[in-house]
C-alpha positions in Angstrom: 2.1 -4.0 -38.8 0.8 -3.8 -35.4 1.4 -0.4 -33.6 2.7 -0.4 -30.0 0.7 1.0 -27.5 1.2 4.0 -25.3 1.8 3.3 -21.8 -2.1 4.1 -20.9 -3.2 1.9 -23.4 -1.3 -1.2 -22.1 -2.1 -0.6 -18.0 -5.6 -0.1 -19.9 -5.1 -3.8 -21.0 -3.9 -5.4 -18.4 -6.0 -4.0 -15.8 -8.5 -6.5 -17.3 -6.6 -9.8 -16.1 -7.5 -11.4 -12.7 -6.7 -14.6 -11.8 -6.1 -17.1 -15.7 -7.9 -20.0 -17.3 -5.1 -20.6 -19.3 -0.6 -21.4 -18.2 1.7 -21.1 -21.4 4.7 -22.9 -21.6 8.2 -20.8 -22.5 10.0 -23.4 -24.5 13.1 -23.3 -23.6 12.9 -23.4 -19.7 10.6 -25.0 -17.4 8.8 -21.2 -16.9 5.0 -21.6 -17.1 2.8 -17.8 -17.7 -0.6 -16.7 -17.3 -3.0 -14.8 -19.3 -1.8 -11.4 -18.4 1.8 -12.3 -18.9 1.3 -13.4 -22.0 -0.8 -9.8 -22.9 2.1 -8.2 -21.8 4.5 -9.7 -24.5 2.2 -9.5 -27.1 0.8 -5.7 -26.9 4.2 -4.7 -25.7 5.9 -6.8 -28.1 8.2 -8.1 -25.1 8.7 -11.7 -25.6 11.5 -11.3 -24.7 11.3 -10.6 -21.6 9.4 -13.6 -21.1 12.7 -14.8 -22.2 15.3 -13.6 -19.7 12.6 -14.6 -17.2 12.7 -18.0 -18.5 16.5 -18.4 -18.9 18.6 -16.5 -16.4 15.4 -15.6 -13.5 14.0 -18.6 -13.1 17.3 -21.1 -12.6 17.9 -19.3 -9.5 14.9 -21.3 -8.6 13.0 -18.7 -5.7 9.8 -20.0 -4.7 9.0 -15.8 -4.7 10.1 -12.8 -6.4 9.3 -9.8 -8.4 10.4 -8.5 -11.6 10.5 -5.3 -12.9 10.6 -4.1 -17.0 11.9 -0.8 -16.2 11.6 1.5 -19.8 12.7 5.3 -20.2 13.7 6.8 -23.5 14.3 3.6 -25.5 17.0 1.6 -22.6 15.6 -0.6 -19.4 16.6 -3.1 -17.0 15.0 -6.1 -15.4 15.2 -5.8 -12.0 14.4 -8.7 -9.4 13.4 -8.1 -6.0 12.6 -9.9 -2.8 8.9 -8.1 -2.4 10.1 -6.1 0.6 12.0 -3.3 -2.2 15.8 -5.1 -2.0 17.1 -5.9 -4.6 18.8 -9.5 -5.9 19.4 -9.2 -9.8 19.7 -7.1 -12.1 20.1 -6.9 -16.1 20.6 -3.7 -17.8 18.9 -3.8 -21.7 20.6 -1.5 -24.3 17.4 -1.1 -26.1 13.8 -1.5 -25.9 11.3 -0.3 -28.0 8.6 -1.1 -25.1 5.9 0.9 -24.0 7.7 3.5 -21.2 7.2 2.3 -17.4 7.8 -0.1 -14.7 6.4 -3.0 -16.0 5.6 -5.7 -12.5 5.1 -9.1 -12.6 5.3 -11.7 -9.9 7.1 -15.0 -10.5 6.0 -17.5 -8.0 7.4 -20.9 -8.1 7.9 -20.9 -11.6 5.1 -19.1 -12.6 5.5 -15.5 -13.5 1.9 -13.5 -13.6 0.7 -10.3 -13.3 0.1 -9.1 -9.3 -3.3 -8.7 -10.1 -3.5 -12.6 -10.7 -2.1 -13.4 -7.8 
């Protein structure tokens, strides 16, 4: 069984992603995502997050959005912002074992990536 990293360990893993050598296709949508987004999903056990982005957020056809996964005390939310702190969409997550914290991503023209990969 894969041990979940602590928030600090996950941040340390994600800190190594600048740019991306690979692009991955989401199987349920036309969303694509980078090495950093994939590393998050693998290490946090959160491919479900990519599913939400692919099936619920990507169809909004946003040119640019900040997508945040907020995890605290075993629950969380997925929030879409415009880049200026204005929330345009939110989904509550009743249970998650994702490491606690605010995990931010950019969704740019159908590609999900870490801010450091932009």
